[in-house]
TIMI-937514 format. One record per residue (C-alpha): x negated, y, z negated; residue in one letter; residue number from 1. Coordinates in Angstrom, 1 decimal. Each point is the difference from the previous one (the first is absolute). Layout:
BEGIN
X: X; Y: Y; Z: Z; code: A; pos: NUM .
...
This chain:
BEGIN
X: -2.0; Y: -29.6; Z: 9.2; code: X; pos: 1 .
X: 3.7; Y: 0.1; Z: 0.2; code: X; pos: 2 .
X: 2.0; Y: -1.1; Z: 2.9; code: X; pos: 3 .
X: 2.7; Y: 2.3; Z: 1.1; code: X; pos: 4 .
X: 2.9; Y: -0.9; Z: 2.1; code: X; pos: 5 .
X: 1.3; Y: 2.1; Z: 2.7; code: X; pos: 6 .
X: 2.5; Y: 2.0; Z: -1.7; code: X; pos: 7 .
X: -2.1; Y: 0.8; Z: -3.0; code: X; pos: 8 .
X: -2.7; Y: 1.6; Z: 2.3; code: X; pos: 9 .
X: 2.4; Y: 2.2; Z: 1.4; code: X; pos: 10 .
X: 1.6; Y: 1.1; Z: -3.3; code: X; pos: 11 .
X: -3.6; Y: 1.0; Z: -1.2; code: X; pos: 12 .
X: -1.0; Y: 1.6; Z: 3.0; code: X; pos: 13 .
X: 3.6; Y: 2.0; Z: -0.8; code: X; pos: 14 .
X: -1.5; Y: 0.8; Z: -3.6; code: X; pos: 15 .
X: -3.5; Y: 0.9; Z: 1.2; code: X; pos: 16 .
X: 1.9; Y: 2.7; Z: 2.1; code: X; pos: 17 .
X: 2.3; Y: 1.3; Z: -2.9; code: X; pos: 18 .
X: -3.3; Y: 0.2; Z: -2.2; code: X; pos: 19 .
X: -2.0; Y: 1.9; Z: 3.0; code: X; pos: 20 .
X: 2.8; Y: 2.2; Z: 0.0; code: X; pos: 21 .
X: 0.2; Y: 0.2; Z: -4.1; code: X; pos: 22 .
X: -3.8; Y: 1.1; Z: -0.2; code: X; pos: 23 .
X: 0.4; Y: 2.7; Z: 2.8; code: X; pos: 24 .
X: 3.1; Y: 1.3; Z: -1.5; code: X; pos: 25 .
X: -1.2; Y: 0.6; Z: -3.6; code: X; pos: 26 .
X: -3.3; Y: 1.2; Z: 1.4; code: X; pos: 27 .
X: 2.0; Y: 2.6; Z: 2.3; code: X; pos: 28 .
X: 2.1; Y: 0.7; Z: -3.0; code: X; pos: 29 .
X: -2.5; Y: 0.7; Z: -2.6; code: X; pos: 30 .
X: -1.9; Y: 2.6; Z: 2.5; code: X; pos: 31 .
X: 3.0; Y: 1.6; Z: 0.6; code: X; pos: 32 .
X: 1.4; Y: 0.4; Z: -3.7; code: X; pos: 33 .
X: -1.2; Y: 3.1; Z: -1.7; code: X; pos: 34 .
X: 1.5; Y: -1.5; Z: -3.3; code: X; pos: 35 .
X: -3.1; Y: -1.5; Z: -1.9; code: X; pos: 36 .
X: 2.2; Y: -2.4; Z: -1.7; code: X; pos: 37 .
X: 1.4; Y: -1.6; Z: 3.2; code: X; pos: 38 .
X: -3.3; Y: 0.3; Z: 1.6; code: X; pos: 39 .
X: -1.2; Y: -2.4; Z: -2.8; code: X; pos: 40 .
X: 3.0; Y: -2.3; Z: 0.1; code: X; pos: 41 .
X: -0.4; Y: -0.1; Z: 3.8; code: X; pos: 42 .
X: -3.7; Y: -0.9; Z: -0.1; code: X; pos: 43 .
X: 0.5; Y: -3.1; Z: -2.6; code: X; pos: 44 .
X: 2.6; Y: -1.4; Z: 2.2; code: X; pos: 45 .
X: -1.5; Y: 0.3; Z: 3.0; code: X; pos: 46 .
X: -3.1; Y: -1.7; Z: -1.5; code: X; pos: 47 .
X: 2.5; Y: -2.8; Z: -1.3; code: X; pos: 48 .
X: 1.2; Y: -0.1; Z: 3.5; code: X; pos: 49 .
X: -3.2; Y: -0.7; Z: 1.3; code: X; pos: 50 .
X: -0.9; Y: -2.7; Z: -2.7; code: X; pos: 51 .
X: 3.4; Y: -1.7; Z: 1.8; code: X; pos: 52 .
X: -1.0; Y: 0.5; Z: 3.5; code: X; pos: 53 .
X: -3.4; Y: -1.7; Z: -0.8; code: X; pos: 54 .
X: 1.8; Y: -2.9; Z: -1.6; code: X; pos: 55 .
X: 2.1; Y: -0.4; Z: 2.7; code: X; pos: 56 .
X: -3.2; Y: -0.2; Z: 2.6; code: X; pos: 57 .
X: -1.5; Y: -2.5; Z: -2.1; code: X; pos: 58 .
X: 3.3; Y: -2.3; Z: 0.4; code: X; pos: 59 .
X: 0.3; Y: 0.7; Z: 3.5; code: X; pos: 60 .
X: -3.8; Y: -1.2; Z: 0.0; code: X; pos: 61 .
X: 0.7; Y: -3.2; Z: -1.5; code: X; pos: 62 .
X: -0.7; Y: 1.0; Z: -3.9; code: X; pos: 63 .
X: 1.7; Y: -0.3; Z: -2.8; code: X; pos: 64 .
X: -0.8; Y: 3.0; Z: -1.7; code: X; pos: 65 .
X: -1.0; Y: -0.1; Z: -4.3; code: X; pos: 66 .
X: 2.7; Y: 2.6; Z: -1.2; code: X; pos: 67 .
X: -2.1; Y: -0.3; Z: -3.3; code: X; pos: 68 .
X: -2.1; Y: 2.9; Z: 1.6; code: X; pos: 69 .
X: 2.4; Y: 2.2; Z: 0.9; code: X; pos: 70 .
X: 0.5; Y: 2.9; Z: -2.3; code: X; pos: 71 .
X: 3.5; Y: 0.7; Z: 1.2; code: X; pos: 72 .
X: 1.6; Y: 3.4; Z: -0.2; code: X; pos: 73 .
X: 0.0; Y: 2.0; Z: -3.4; code: X; pos: 74 .
X: 3.0; Y: 1.7; Z: -0.9; code: X; pos: 75 .
X: 0.1; Y: 3.9; Z: -0.3; code: X; pos: 76 .
X: 2.7; Y: 1.0; Z: -2.7; code: X; pos: 77 .
X: -0.2; Y: 3.2; Z: -0.4; code: X; pos: 78 .
X: 0.9; Y: 1.8; Z: 3.6; code: X; pos: 79 .
X: 1.0; Y: 3.1; Z: -0.7; code: X; pos: 80 .
X: -1.3; Y: 3.1; Z: 1.8; code: X; pos: 81 .
X: 0.3; Y: 3.4; Z: 0.2; code: X; pos: 82 .
X: -0.8; Y: 0.3; Z: 3.8; code: X; pos: 83 .
X: 2.5; Y: -2.6; Z: 1.2; code: X; pos: 84 .
X: 1.8; Y: 1.1; Z: 3.2; code: X; pos: 85 .
X: 2.5; Y: -0.6; Z: 2.7; code: X; pos: 86 .
X: -3.0; Y: -0.9; Z: 2.4; code: X; pos: 87 .
X: -1.0; Y: -2.5; Z: -2.9; code: X; pos: 88 .
X: 3.3; Y: -1.4; Z: -0.4; code: X; pos: 89 .
X: 0.4; Y: -0.8; Z: 3.6; code: X; pos: 90 .
X: -3.2; Y: -1.8; Z: -0.1; code: X; pos: 91 .
X: 0.9; Y: -2.0; Z: -2.6; code: X; pos: 92 .
X: 3.6; Y: -1.0; Z: 1.2; code: X; pos: 93 .
X: -1.8; Y: -1.3; Z: 3.2; code: X; pos: 94 .
X: -2.3; Y: -2.0; Z: -1.7; code: X; pos: 95 .
X: 2.5; Y: -1.2; Z: -2.6; code: X; pos: 96 .
X: 1.9; Y: -1.4; Z: 3.4; code: X; pos: 97 .
X: -3.2; Y: -1.6; Z: 1.3; code: X; pos: 98 .
X: -0.4; Y: -1.9; Z: -3.1; code: X; pos: 99 .
X: 3.6; Y: -1.4; Z: -0.3; code: X; pos: 100 .
X: -0.4; Y: -1.0; Z: 3.9; code: X; pos: 101 .
X: -3.6; Y: -1.8; Z: -0.8; code: X; pos: 102 .
X: 1.2; Y: -1.4; Z: -3.2; code: X; pos: 103 .
X: 2.9; Y: -1.6; Z: 1.8; code: X; pos: 104 .
X: -2.2; Y: -1.2; Z: 2.6; code: X; pos: 105 .
X: -2.5; Y: -1.9; Z: -2.8; code: X; pos: 106 .
X: 3.7; Y: -1.2; Z: -1.4; code: X; pos: 107 .
X: 0.4; Y: -1.8; Z: 3.2; code: X; pos: 108 .
X: -3.6; Y: -1.2; Z: 0.6; code: X; pos: 109 .
X: 0.2; Y: -1.8; Z: -3.3; code: X; pos: 110 .
X: 3.0; Y: -2.1; Z: 1.0; code: X; pos: 111 .
X: -1.9; Y: -1.1; Z: 2.9; code: X; pos: 112 .
X: -3.2; Y: -1.3; Z: -0.8; code: X; pos: 113 .
X: -0.6; Y: -3.2; Z: -1.2; code: X; pos: 114 .
X: -3.4; Y: 0.2; Z: -1.9; code: X; pos: 115 .
X: 0.8; Y: 1.1; Z: -3.8; code: X; pos: 116 .
X: -2.9; Y: 1.4; Z: -0.7; code: X; pos: 117 .
X: 0.6; Y: 2.9; Z: 3.0; code: X; pos: 118 .
X: 3.2; Y: 0.2; Z: -1.3; code: X; pos: 119 .
X: -1.2; Y: 1.0; Z: -3.2; code: X; pos: 120 .
X: -2.6; Y: 2.5; Z: 1.4; code: X; pos: 121 .
X: 3.3; Y: 1.2; Z: 2.1; code: X; pos: 122 .
X: 2.1; Y: 0.6; Z: -2.8; code: X; pos: 123 .
X: -2.8; Y: 1.8; Z: -1.8; code: X; pos: 124 .
X: -0.3; Y: 2.5; Z: 2.8; code: X; pos: 125 .
X: 3.6; Y: 0.4; Z: 0.1; code: X; pos: 126 .
X: 0.1; Y: 0.8; Z: -3.5; code: X; pos: 127 .
X: -2.3; Y: 2.4; Z: 0.1; code: X; pos: 128 .
X: 1.7; Y: 1.6; Z: 3.1; code: X; pos: 129 .
X: 3.2; Y: 0.4; Z: -2.2; code: X; pos: 130 .
X: -1.9; Y: 1.4; Z: -2.6; code: X; pos: 131 .
X: -1.3; Y: 2.5; Z: 2.4; code: X; pos: 132 .
X: 3.5; Y: 1.0; Z: 0.8; code: X; pos: 133 .
X: 0.5; Y: 0.3; Z: -3.5; code: X; pos: 134 .
X: -2.6; Y: 2.7; Z: -1.1; code: X; pos: 135 .
X: 1.6; Y: 1.9; Z: 3.6; code: X; pos: 136 .
X: 2.9; Y: 0.3; Z: -1.8; code: X; pos: 137 .
X: -1.4; Y: 0.7; Z: -3.3; code: X; pos: 138 .
X: -1.6; Y: 2.6; Z: 1.6; code: X; pos: 139 .
X: 3.2; Y: 1.6; Z: 1.8; code: X; pos: 140 .
X: 2.1; Y: -0.4; Z: -3.3; code: X; pos: 141 .
X: -2.5; Y: 1.8; Z: -2.2; code: X; pos: 142 .
X: -0.3; Y: 3.0; Z: 2.3; code: X; pos: 143 .
X: 3.4; Y: 0.5; Z: 0.8; code: X; pos: 144 .
X: -0.2; Y: -1.3; Z: 4.0; code: X; pos: 145 .
X: 2.2; Y: -3.1; Z: -0.6; code: X; pos: 146 .
X: 3.8; Y: 0.7; Z: -0.1; code: X; pos: 147 .
X: 2.6; Y: -2.7; Z: -1.2; code: X; pos: 148 .
């Protein structure tokens, strides 16, 4: 059983709130899009966010999760679609901004935790959050929704 200090507990509660929002947003976005490629991407990313939420809840409960059992997110590389719309691009941009914010929150938490195992777990989740953003970016890029 790991003991958390007040600041670590506060950070975990923030992360829990962010992960709950991510799960909801990906679920809502998957239901809103008509694009099957994007629906699959949002569904997959939402499932990974649920894993993140479960991990954060375990840490809040005083446990150090075994990351060896987490599958992580499987990268989708071919995200080209024939049905991408401006509404889909707007969903992507909203979720991309969310991922940027959540990743930054994990970055702060990593520096604040005293337990090296928990820091490693949070670092693993942060890396997956960054990969989520990368996949959303690839969808936008491959479908003409990202203007540089």
